[in-house]
N, C-alpha and C positions, 0 to 999 in steps of 0.2 A: 659488436661482434657476432657473426652469423649462429643463428642457434645449433646448436649440436644434439642429435637426439639420443636418449637413453630408453632404448625400448624396455617397457615395463608391459609387455601384452602378453597376455595368456593365450591368445590365439595363434602366437607364432609358431613354426613347425618346431618340433622337439628337438633338443640337443644334447647328444651325449655328456655324460658329466666326465670330467678330467681330475685324475686323483690328484691331489696337491703334491707341489714338488717337495715340500718339507714333510719329513714324518713326525707324528702327532709328538714322539716322546723328545723332539729338539725344543718344545716348548718348556720343559722342567728341566732338562739334562744340564747340570753345572758345566760340564767339560764343553760343552757346546757354547754356552754363555762366554765363556773364556775365549773361544774362539773368535766368538763375534766381537769381543771386547779388543780383542787383538787387531782384528782384521777390519772391522767398519768403525766401533767407535774411538778407538785411538788413530784412526788415519782420517776422522772426517771431522767438519766444523761443528760442533756441539754447541748448542744454544744454552746459555747459562743463566738467562733473565734480563728483565729490562735495565737500562742503563742507570737507573736509581738505585738500585740493588747494591753498587758498586761505590766507593770513595769519589767525590768530586773535590777533594783537597787531599791534602796528606793521610794516607792512611793504608789499610790493608782489609780484605775479606777472604777468609779461607772458604773454599767451596770443594765439591768430588766432582770429577769429571773423566768418566769412562772408568771409575772405580780408584781413580788416582788422586792424592789428597793436592789441590792445586792452591796459590795464594796471587789475588788479583790485587795490585797496588794502584797507586795515583800518584805519579813523578814527571816533573817537566812539563805539566798539562796535558797528559796521556796515560791511558790505562796500560799497564804492564803486566804481566804474567809468569809465575815461577813455579816450580813444584815446591810444594810447601815441608821440603826436606832440607836440614842441614848439610852442607856439605862436610864436616867433620866426621860424624858416626851415622848418619841419615835418621836421625830423631825427625820427627813431625814437630814443626815450629809453634804452630798456635791452632787454636779451635776456635778462637774468638775475635771477631773483627773488632778492629780499631779506628777510631777517626783523630784525626791532628796529631798523627804520631807520623816520624821520620825513621823509625827504626823498631826493630824488633830482637827479642835475645831468645836463644835456644835454650829450652828448660833443663838441659842435660847438663852443658860445659859451658853455658853462658856467652858462647860465640855470638856477635852483636852484627847484624845486617841492616846496611839501609834500605828503603822502600825501592831504591835502585836494584836491587840485588847484590849488590858488591859487600862484603866482608870488610867491617871496622875496627871489630877488635876480636882478640883470642885470648882472653884473661887467663892469665897462668899458664899459655902453651908453652913458652921458654924456660918457665919456671915459675916458681911462687913470687907474685909481685908484678911479672911481667903484664904486657898488654901489647905483643907485635904481632900484627897481620903475618902469617906463616910468608917465608919468601916465594914459595910458588906461584904466589900472583893470584889475580881475580879468575883467570881460567879455571884453576882448579879449585878454589877456595869460593867463588861467588854461586850463587843461588842458579840451577838450570833454568833457564828461560823456554817457554812456551808460546805459541803463537796466538794472539789475540787480535778481534777486529770486532767492528759495528757495522750494522746496516739498520737505519733508521733509528730507532731506541732499544735494539736487540743487540746484546752481547755475544759473542761466539769464541771458542776457545779450540784449538787443534794442536794435539800434542805430537803430531807429525813434524818433525825438523823439514821435510820435503814436500809439505802442502802445498795446493795449489792455491791460490789468493780466493778470500772470502768471496769478493766480487765475483769473481769468474763462475764459482759455485753457484752463485746464486742467481746467474745472469738470466737462465732460461725464465726465471719469474718476473724479474725487474723489467726485462725486455717486453714480456706479454703484458704486464700492467704499466707500461712506459705512459700513458696517456693519463695517468691519474697522479696527482700532487698530494704525496702523504707529510709534506714538511708541517702540517700543522697537527697530528697526531698528537692525543694526549692521552696519558694511562688513567683509566677511570677505577678499574676493580680488577681484583685476582680471585681465584678459585685453586684450593688443592686437594688431590684425592690421592689415596695410598691404595694401591689395587693387590690385591692376593692374586696376581694373574703374571704373565711373561709379557715384556715389553712390546714383542712383535704383535700379540694379539690386541694390542692397543691401536697399533696403528693399522692393522687390517681392518678392523672396526670402523676407524677412522677413512678408510680408503673406498669404502663398499656403501652403495646406497639399497642394496636387496632388502635389507632388513627394517628399512624405514616405514614401510605402510602396517609392518606387523607390531614392532617393537616401540615407535614414537608416533603414535595415533593423532599426538597435538600437532606434534611437527610436519607430519604429512598433509596437514590442513593448510599451512601457510607455505609450506616448501616441499611439494609433493614429489614422490620418486619418479613420477612419470614425467615430470620436467628436466630429470637430472642426466647427465653425461659424464663420461671417463677420459681423462687425458692423462696421457704422458708426454711431459717436457724433456725429460733425460733418464738415463738409466736409473737413478736415484731419486727422480722427482715426478712422484705420480700425483693425481690429484682427482677431486670430482667437481662438478660445477651444479648449478640449477638457473634454469632460465624459463619464465620471468621471477624476479626475486621480489618478495613483499615484505618491504619493511613494517617495522610500526608505524601506524597514522592513527591520531588520535582527534576527532572532528575535524576529519578531512586534512588535517594538519601532520605532515609527515616531518621524520627527522631530516636535517640538512644534509647533503651528501657530501663526499670528498669532491674538491675539483678536481674536473677533468676536461679533457679536449673531446670526449666522446660521451655518448648518452649511455649511461651505465643500468643496465636492468637486470641483472646477472649478479650470481656470487659464486665464486671459486674458491676450494680448498686444496692446499697442496702439503705433501709430506716431503721434505728434503732428509733423506735418510742420515744419520738414524734418528734424529729427537725432535726435529723442528718440524711442528705441525703449524699451518699458516693459513689464515680464513679472510678472505676481502669480500667485502659486502659494501653495496654502495653508501652506505651510511657508518659503517664501524667495520674493526678490524679485529682479529683475534691472533694472538702466538702463544704457543703451547709446547713445552718442554717435558721430556719424559729423562727419568733416571733410576735407572734399574738397581735393586737392591739384592742380588742373587737372583735366580732364572725364576722364583715364585713371588716378587714383589715388585712393583715398580710405585715410584712417587710421580705423579702429573700434577704440574701447576699450569692453570691457565692465566693469560694476562689479557685483558678487554681495552681496546682504543677507540675514543670518537674523535672526530674532526674539532680541534679546537676553536673555540670562538664562535661557535656555530651550534654544532649538536651537543656542545658541553654547556650551553647556556641555561640558567635556570629554568626558564621557560619550557625546557625538553627532559626536565628530570623524571615525569611518569614515564616518557619515551624510552629512556636510557634504562628505567627498573623493568620496565616490561621485557626490554629485548635481554637483559642479562637474568631475568627470571626465564624466559624462554631457554637460553642455553644451560641454565643451573639444571632445568629439568630434564633436557636431553642428555647431558651428562651424568645426571643421578641414573637414568634407565641405561646408560652405557656402561656405568660402573658396576651394575648390577651384574648385568649379562655378560661382560668380558671376563668377570671371575666365575661365571659357570662355564664359560667357554674353556678357561684353563684347568679347572676341576675336572671336567669331562674328558680333556684330552689327556690329563695324568692318568687316568684310570687306566688306561691301556686298552680299553675296549675297544680304541677304533687307531688301525695303523695310518690312516690319511686320510684327511678330510675329501671330499667329494664336492668339485667346483663347477660352477656355471661358466663356461666360455664367454659366455653372453653378459651375466650378472656380475661377476668377480673377476672380471679380465686384471684389474688393478691388485687383485690378491695375486693372482698367478705372477704378473710383473714383479711384485714386491719379492714374493718369496724365490722367483728365479735369481732376484738382484743378491739376495741373502745368500743363495748357493754360488752363484759367480765369485762373490766376493771370500767366501770361506772354503774354497776348494784348493784341497791340497793340504787341510791340516786333520 
């Protein structure tokens, strides 16, 4: 891949600031979050975690997607997903995952559902001692299904019945990295952060490198901002890259890389809106998810992968430890600064941020995408 320049040049001609498309108060406004949940989160493919977080045999796992209660089950050798809501009176069915279970019962009136989503019994519905399923049938009494799909080791859910396929959504990324063989990826570690901050600020921080020399001084030594570039693959897929990429090497022995048809000497990081943060390095990969809990709080879960049977070999344990420690240090710094950003914007002192058309092009693209998707509400 040809190098793409990301100018961090203090001698460049001055450029005027661009007022941010999104007003500062939209980062702490609960009504704005409601619109985003309806227009963006409830219509997009939401990354909900690695495959091993969900049943591999009969069973179910309750999760939250776009603020909605969802139940992921394993039936007929595939994952299925439903609203975690009883078709009788709307009670949430369960808050606890279960393995080796083929059914679950509503805690309110004991309606029993199979993990295929169909109603099996409605005790006493026709009177004391009866166990008949109402004659209206499955279309009315079954659990409401939602779309679920996987890419690599990553599980996604979409609440929109008219959603385009996941493969089509991620095609700009998969085509860009088509020369890389990820079939051997192995999950090695996870981290979790709870932000007192709006989800959009986490994405914006992920999408720009302007702050790297000032906030991430150690990162800037092995991944300098002067080697970074900004990329837009689609309206909802923006990213940054760095070239060349310097991985961990001990005694002149680097981590083994992903099998590839091309020489990989760069790293790239993309946000597939709204909550999928994906990073590709020659020797490892990460997938991070975001889950808002109101406008002022967001959970972020980070998952890290290495090429199996090579980079996961015990002889590279120290390489992996240093690689993961680097990411933890970077994300600890980001965790602190993003919360300060949120608290500053929530103060009301600033009506709109002032953005650089050179250094923060990705921020402009992301905010304009949010506006495009939420207009008319």
